[in-house]
C-alpha positions as CSV (number, residue, x, y, z in Angstrom):
1,X,0.0,0.0,0.0
2,X,2.9,2.3,0.6
3,X,3.9,2.1,-3.1
4,X,0.3,2.8,-4.1
5,X,0.0,6.0,-2.0
6,X,3.4,7.2,-3.0
7,X,2.5,6.9,-6.7
8,X,-1.1,8.0,-6.7
9,X,-2.0,11.4,-8.2
10,X,-5.3,12.8,-7.2
11,X,-6.9,13.9,-10.6
12,X,-7.2,17.7,-10.9
13,X,-10.8,17.3,-12.3
14,X,-11.8,15.3,-9.2
15,X,-10.3,18.0,-6.9
16,X,-12.1,20.8,-8.7
17,X,-15.4,19.0,-8.5
18,X,-14.9,17.9,-4.9
19,X,-15.0,14.2,-5.8
20,X,-13.7,11.8,-3.2
21,X,-14.2,8.3,-2.0
22,X,-12.8,4.8,-2.0
23,X,-12.1,2.9,-5.2
24,X,-11.9,-0.9,-4.7
25,X,-9.6,-2.6,-7.1
26,X,-9.4,-6.4,-7.8
27,X,-6.4,-8.1,-9.5
28,X,-4.7,-11.4,-9.8
29,X,-1.1,-12.0,-8.7
30,X,-0.1,-15.0,-10.9
31,X,2.1,-17.8,-9.8
32,X,5.1,-15.9,-11.1
33,X,4.4,-12.8,-8.9
34,X,3.1,-10.6,-11.8
35,X,-0.1,-8.5,-11.6
36,X,-2.8,-9.4,-14.1
37,X,-6.5,-8.9,-14.8
38,X,-6.8,-5.6,-13.0
39,X,-10.3,-4.2,-12.7
40,X,-12.5,-1.8,-10.7
41,X,-14.5,-3.9,-8.3
42,X,-16.3,-0.8,-6.8
43,X,-15.8,2.5,-8.4
44,X,-16.5,6.1,-7.4
45,X,-15.9,8.3,-10.5
46,X,-14.3,7.7,-13.8
47,X,-11.3,10.0,-13.0
48,X,-10.6,8.3,-9.6
49,X,-11.2,4.8,-11.1
50,X,-8.7,5.4,-13.9
51,X,-6.0,6.7,-11.5
52,X,-6.4,3.7,-9.2
53,X,-6.2,1.3,-12.2
54,X,-3.1,3.1,-13.5
55,X,-1.2,2.7,-10.2
56,X,-2.1,-0.9,-9.6
57,X,-0.9,-1.8,-13.2
58,X,2.6,-0.5,-12.4
59,X,2.9,-2.4,-9.1
60,X,6.2,-4.3,-8.7
61,X,6.3,-8.0,-8.5
62,X,4.8,-9.7,-5.5
63,X,6.1,-12.6,-3.4
64,X,4.6,-15.8,-4.7
65,X,1.5,-17.3,-3.2
66,X,2.4,-20.8,-2.0
67,X,-0.1,-23.7,-1.4
68,X,1.2,-27.2,-0.7
69,X,4.7,-26.1,-1.5
70,X,3.7,-25.0,-5.0
71,X,3.3,-21.4,-6.4
72,X,-0.4,-20.5,-7.1
73,X,-2.4,-17.6,-8.4
74,X,-3.9,-15.3,-5.8
75,X,-6.7,-12.8,-6.2
76,X,-6.4,-9.6,-4.3
77,X,-8.9,-6.8,-3.5
78,X,-7.6,-3.5,-2.1
79,X,-9.3,-0.2,-1.3
80,X,-7.7,3.0,-2.5
81,X,-8.9,6.1,-0.6
82,X,-9.1,9.4,-2.4
83,X,-9.5,12.3,0.0
84,X,-8.3,15.9,-0.5
85,X,-5.6,17.0,1.9
């Protein structure tokens, strides 16, 4: 989450229109640790949704999910809060 909040940019149009809220993003971390199938699970506004998607798509590789000593795909769902400072 630290990477997400360091790289998120609150869209100017959202600030000007006082749009805020929590965008929930869902994505798959494949058995190689790569992020795939990124989608908005619960959106707020097209500007905020697009920014949340952008940041998740640039995430660095994850540690592998392991089940029975074998790497597996893992679905993740995370909230990204947009709130003016």
